[in-house]
Structure formats: structure tokens, C-alpha cells
N, C-alpha and C positions, 0 to 999 in steps of 0.2 A: 389638378390641374390648373394651373396661374397661370394670368396674363404678362408673357413676356413686355415689358416697357422698351426693351431697345425692339424687337416682333413690330410694333403698337404703330411708333413711330418711321418705321417703314411703311408698315400700311398706307398710315394715312398719308405720307408723300406718294407714295404711290399710287393707293383708290383716283385719293379724290386729287390733284394736282397733274401726275401723268398719263391717269387713265381714263379723266375724267373731262377735265379742263382745257386738251387738245384735241381742236377740230379737227377729223378728219381733211387732209386736204383737195378730198372730189367733194365736199359738203364744206367749203370752210368758209362762201364767201358771200355773205346776207347781204342786203339791205334796210333790212328791219332794225328800225332803230332802238338805240340800245335804250335803258330805260329801267331803272333800282326794281330789284327784283319781290312781287309782292310779299309778303309775311308767306301764302297758301296758295299755289296754282292755278291759276284760273277754273281752274276744270274740278274739281271740289267743292259741291251742289253745296248752296246756302238758303234754297224759295226750297219752303214749304213742299212744293212742284216736285221736289228733287230726293226728296228726304225717302225714298223707300229705293232707289237708285245706287248704286253703288260706280259711279262713274268715275276717273279719276283717283279714286283710293288707292287702291294700286303704288300709282306710281306715284301721288303726293306723301307717300310710306315709307319707297325708296327713296327719295330724295330725306323725308327725315332721318331713317338707315347710313344715307351720306353724309348725314350735316352731323349726327353726331360720330362717323367715324374720323371731320372733321377737326371738332373737338376732343379727340381724344378721349371720347366712352365708349370705349371697346367692347364694355359688357354687356350697356346696353343696346350697346348698337348690333351684339349675333341677341340678346331679348330679342328686338322691335325683326331685327330677318327673317329668324326662327318664326315669328309668330304670323309674320309677312304669305314667306313662304308655305307655312302651315293651314292658312289663309285660301290663299293660290298659288299649289303647289303646280300646274304647269307655267308657272313665270320664273323663266328661266336663270333673269338679273335679280329675283331674288333668291333662290338658290346657287347662283354663283357667290352672293354678296356672304350669307351661310358658309359657302363651305371657304371662300380667305379670311373671316374671322377667324373660321378654326383654326385652319392652317396656320394664321400668323400667331399664332398661338406657342409653335412647337420652331419655326423656321421667318427667315425672314418674306417678305413678298414684294415680287419687285416690278408687279403686274396686277390687274384687273383678267384673274380666272387666272396664279400661273402657275402652267405647267409646264414640264420637261422637255425640249424640242426637238417635232413628230420626230419618230425613226420609224414609219410604217402608214400604211393608205387611211386606214382608221385613226392612230393619233394625226395626220393628215385631214381629215375632216374634223376631227374633234378642233383640231389650233384655228380650219377657217368658222367655224360654227361661233368661238371666243374670239372671233375681229370681228364677226357681224354682231356679238354679245356689246363687243367694249363700244365698236359706235353709236350698237342703236345705243347704250347708255350715254356719252356723248349729246347723242341730241334732246334726249331728255335735259342731261341736266342743261346745258344751252336755253332748251325752251326756254326753259325757268331764269334762268340769268340775266336773259334778253328779255326783257318780256315789251310789245309795241306798249310805244307812252300811251296814257291816262284818253282818250275821247279822241284818239283817232281812228281811220279805217281805210280797209285797203282801196286804193285810187279805184278800182274799177266798179264804183261802189255806187252812177251820180248822184242815181234815187231811186226807191226802190215804191214798186206801190205800195197802197196798202193792204192790197190782196197776198202779197209776198212778207207772212207774219215772221219766217225765219230767209236767213241766209249763208251758206255755209262759203269761205274761203282754203284754200290749200296751200302753206307754202313747200311744195319741198325742197329747198333746201332747210328748210327745217325737220322735213319728215313732222307733219305739222297741223293740223285738220282744227282750224276756227270755226266757233259755230255763235251766232249773233242774231240777238233779238230784233226787230226793226218794229219798233216803237211812236210813240206822238211826236218825240223830239229829237230822234232816227237812233241807228244803228247800234249798238249797247253788247257788246262782249262780254258771252256768259259761262262758255264753256271754250275749254280746244285739252288736242289727245294727242298724241302721237299715231301718227301718224307712215304707211310702210305703202312705198310705190313702185315699179315695172325692175325686172332686177339687172335692167339694159338702159332703169335713166329717165330718163321725161319722152315730150317729144314724140311721141307718138305718130306715126308715119301708115305704117301699112300693114296689113292684116302679120299679125303674129312674129311682132316685131319686141315682141314683150319690152315696152314702154306707155307710160302711162301717158295718156295724152294734155297737152293746154291748151285754157280758153278757158270759155265761159259758156258755162254750161245748165242744164237744169234736170232736176231729179224726177222721173217720166214719170213712176212705177215702184209699187211695195211688194215686193212678190213674199209668195206664201212657203215659210220657210218648211211646215211640209212639203214643199215639193224642191226643198234644196239639197244638195250632199251635206255631211257634217263640213264639210269643207269649209264650206260658205260660212261658219259659226251659226248666227241664231237671227241670219234674214241678210238681206240685198235689199239697195238702193240703186236700181239703173239709170245714168243719166244719159242724156242728149249727143254720144259719140258714135259718128261722126256729123256735126254739127254740119250750119249750112256754108259755113268759111271754113269749116275743113273740105267738105265736097266741094266748093269751088278749088281748090287748093290740092285735088287730086287723090287727098290721106281719103285708106281704106282698113275695113277694119269691122268691128262691133264689137258689146258686148261686155262695155266697161262698167265696171258696179264699186260705190262702195258696198264692205262687205266683211262680216267678220272671221274669228280665228275659225280651227279647228278646234276637237276638243284634246288637242296632245298640249297645244299649243295658246301661252295668252297672250301673244303679239306676236310679228313676224320681223327678218330683218325686214334694215330703211331700204333696202331695194332686194325685194323678194318675192314682187307677184306677176302677173302674164301683162300686166298694164293693168289693173284694178286698183283703187285703190283698199287696203288693208286696218279697220280699226282693231283693238281686244273687243270683245264679246258684250264688256260691260259699260263698255263707251259708246256703243256701235246703239245700247241700250235704249243710250238717250236721245243719238239721233234718233229710234224709228217711233219711238215715243211726239216727237219732236213734231218733227217735219212733217210736211206735207209737201207730197206729189205736182207733177205740174206748176204751181208757185214757186217754187222754192228755186234763187241761182246757188249756182254751184260753178267757183272758178277755182281754176286748179290753172295755179303759175310757178315759173322758177324759183321768183323770189316776189317776195310782194311788198309790195312801196305802203306802205302807213303816215298819211295823210287825216293833216284836221281838214273836216268835217264841212270849214268854210271856201278851202281854197280849191275846190271840182266847182264850186258853185259859180260861175265863171263859164266854165265849158260848160254846164251844164242849161245856161240862158243863151249860151252861141248859139249852139245843135238845138232849143228848141225852139229860137226864130226859127229855124230851119224846118223844123216841121213844122212849125207855123202855118209859113209860104208853101209847103207842099199840104195839107189841111184847106187850104185857103183856096187853093186852083183846085181842087178837086171838090170842097162843094160849088163853084162859080161856071165848074164842067168843063173849063180850062181848057182840054184835052193838049193839045202844043206846051203850055208851060207844066201840065199834070207832067204827062209823058221823059218831060225835061227834069227829072227833079233821078228817074231812071237810068242805069247804067247798060249800055248795049248786051252786059255777059247780063246782061241778067235773067235767075230765072228763081221756078215756083219751087213749087212741087211736082215730082214726077219728070221734071227739069219742062216744064214749063218754058215758052221761050216770050222775049216781053214780045213779040208780034202776039204767041197767044195771049196773053196777057192785058195787052190791051182793051182784048174785045172785055174781059174779064171787070175792066175799070170804066170800058163807058158803059158797063147795065146797070153798074153803080153810080154813079153819076148822072144815070135817068131815074135810078132809084131815088134820092133822095128827090127829086122833084122842084128846087129852089133852095129846098128847107139848108139850117148851119146842116154841120158836119160838128161834133164834138167828139173830140178824147180824154175817153178818162182813164182812172189808175193806172195813167203814166209809168213803163220802170226805164229808166237810159243803164247799160251798163255798156264799160265800153275793155277792148280790146287793145292791144296796143302796140306791136312784133313791126315787123321789117312793114306793114298796113297798119294803120291806123279806123279801126270798126268802129259800132256804135250796133249796140244787140237793143231795139224798139219794144218796149211791148203795149198793145194797150185797147182799152172797148173802145169798138168806132162805133157811136148811137146819135143819129139821126133828131134835129129839135122836134118835140114833140112823142121819143118813142121808148120808153123806158130799160130796153138793154136792147144790144148786137152782135152784130161777131168780136170776137179777142183775139183782133193781129197777132204779128210777130214779124217787125224788118228788121233788117244787116242793113247796115247803109258802111259807106266805104269815102274816104275821105280820097280823092287824085285832086290833085292840084291845093284850090286852093274850095273846090266843090265837094259838098256833100253827096253820095250817089245811092238811092237805092238797089241793089244783086239781092236781094232774096225776098221777100212779100208770101206771106199765107195764116191764112185763118188754122188760129193755134185749138180753140175753142169759141 
């Protein structure tokens, strides 16, 4: 069987331009700044620590196949696609590439996964699956063509405590999860992966709506894989949905996890889950080995805004002045001034209102006995939608003491004033 040049050119035009570079309307808009594509995806491990992991490799190899097709090197593309499909037999996009490359030897290819028009329920289902695969392919390609600008971070990360060694951000518009390392020099993007979200998209509001929540969350635990069904893959990391902001808005539901895929699937469609975030098992393995429960923030955004770190410092300093004023009022035991920082609709755990929380604050100020209150390992995470919210975590340590409680506060800006609508001890 000979490679047909006419078919090859058709394949190039269709696979690369029509199938890959046209972004589907529902997922077309993004505010990630466009930059030059790197030589290889960031998700390919480059450190010795990741040398025994396979995260990102399947996607990198798939994109290499697409590149060969674009260059008209069909035989090499087929060889690499067959090798990829052999190494990852459940990777449907790899199987699809092999099928199209073989078909292109005998007839022109009109589109990625070129099949006759559906004429039965079974073929209609196949057509639906193919369209999902086309969308997945576009999302993977677009994520590598439009990389975050170098030395930028998601705007939500105003400051991270040194105790948070890593952070995660998800851009739902790109079906992409970004993993950061928190270094002394600031956040550093170390990997990024394709990720699936809810069947009906994002912005979860009620139990069972098959949507993925938007907001600032934290990984709460690491579930034992032995206790999980095969459906969840190699493991799962629950997040704290609903968080205090969600609860204040009456949102319901639970059980939102980052988890893997079942044995027969390498990846899920971009919109495929009941609200969880799903990664390929090799990619999730890197996450499981890297992040720490309780201290790892997870930002889930419709579209990530990438900014230079110095551009958020003015907002950080302005808010830090407010937090310092709160600390001073508490140190001095000035209850009138201290309570002025709390919203009338404040609630702590178990819906404890401000009237009951006041006695907690009074007891804490008495326990200081005039000692200075210090806030250690501060973390500021900002979430802006219809309201402006700051999620603040710190260690509260009295002068002369070695340790103290770790607290988390949720502040909201009402007019020109920041107010606390949730406060609680988390450790």
C-alpha cells in the first residue's frame, strides 16, 4: 500500500487546520494572554524527581504526531501514532490518529475521525463520541499554542504562605489544570494537564446539577485508592466545596474531587463529569505525589487572568493594611473597633452568628493579657465575581508563644470597606 500525496494533503488540511485550530463556540473565548508556543508542553517532566513519572508524555507525543502531519511527513506520523496507541491503548485520540492516517492512504479525509453520516442510533452515538474527541483535540492543541506568558501567575494568587508548597489553578475555558511550585522567588509553573469538567459546564449551584464549581478551594484529603471504585482511577483529592462563600450564597452539593479515569479510558471528554475535575491517571499521579492536603489551594476559574506578580502587590499591600488594623484592635482588646471589622451576616462553623462569635473574640483577647498578637505564614487569595472576596489564612501567635491556632477568614468588600463574613480555626 502506497502513501497517496493527494490524500496526504487532504489530511494535512483537515486534521491540522479544520479539526485542530478551529475552537468550538462553547469554548472559544479566553483571557489567557497569547505567547509563543514552547518547544515542548510544560507538562513533560524535566527534573530528576519526575523522571520515573509519565505525566504529560502521551499528550506531548500526540502533538508530535500532529506536527509531523502538518509537515507532510505521513509515514513518520503513522509510525509514531501506532507506537503511541500501543503504549496507551485506551488513548482514543491516538487510536483516532492511526485510523485517519491509514484511511488517508485510500481516500480523502474530510475531517478528524472521518466516518459516514450517522444512520442509526449506534452510529449517532459514535458521531457524538467523535465530536467529543474533536473538541478534546482542539483543547489540547490550543493549550499548547497559547501558553501563559513567561513569569506570570493567575491573578487570584496575591500571596502564598511558605507552608503552601504548591498551588493549582484550573482554566475551564481551556480544559486545563496548571500546577505551580511555591519557591522563595515566587510561584513557578511546573506542569499543566488536560482536565475534564462537568457535563453541563461550570458554576455549580445545587446538588446534582452536573456542574463544576468556580472559586477558591483547598484540597482537604487524599483518598485511599483501595477504597475507590475503578471509575475514579488511581486516586482522588477532595476539595472543600461548598466553601464559606458558597454556603453564604445558598449553594448545595458535595463530593467534588480531583480524580483519575477508569481503566478503559485514558481521558474523559471536556464536558463529561458530574462536577468533579478529571485528569488522565499518569497526570493525576504527578499531582498525588506532589501536593499536600489542607495547604494546597485550588483556584477554579471560567478563564484565568495571567498577570505579572508585581502587578498584584498594590492590592496585597492595601489589604494587608486592613488586616493589620484588625490585628491591632484585637491586640488592644478594643471590642468596639474589632467588631467593626465583622459583617452583620457573619457566620462561623455550624452557622454560629456574630452574636455568639463575640464571646469567642472576647475570650481570645483576654487570653492575650496585653501581649502583641502576631500573624504568621499569611496567605491571600482573591476571588472576584459579582463580589470581591479575600480568602486569608494565617497562624495566630501571641508574643512569647511558640505556636498558635491556624485560622482562615473570608472577607468581602462592601463599598470601600472590607468585612469578615466567616472566621474559623482550621489547624
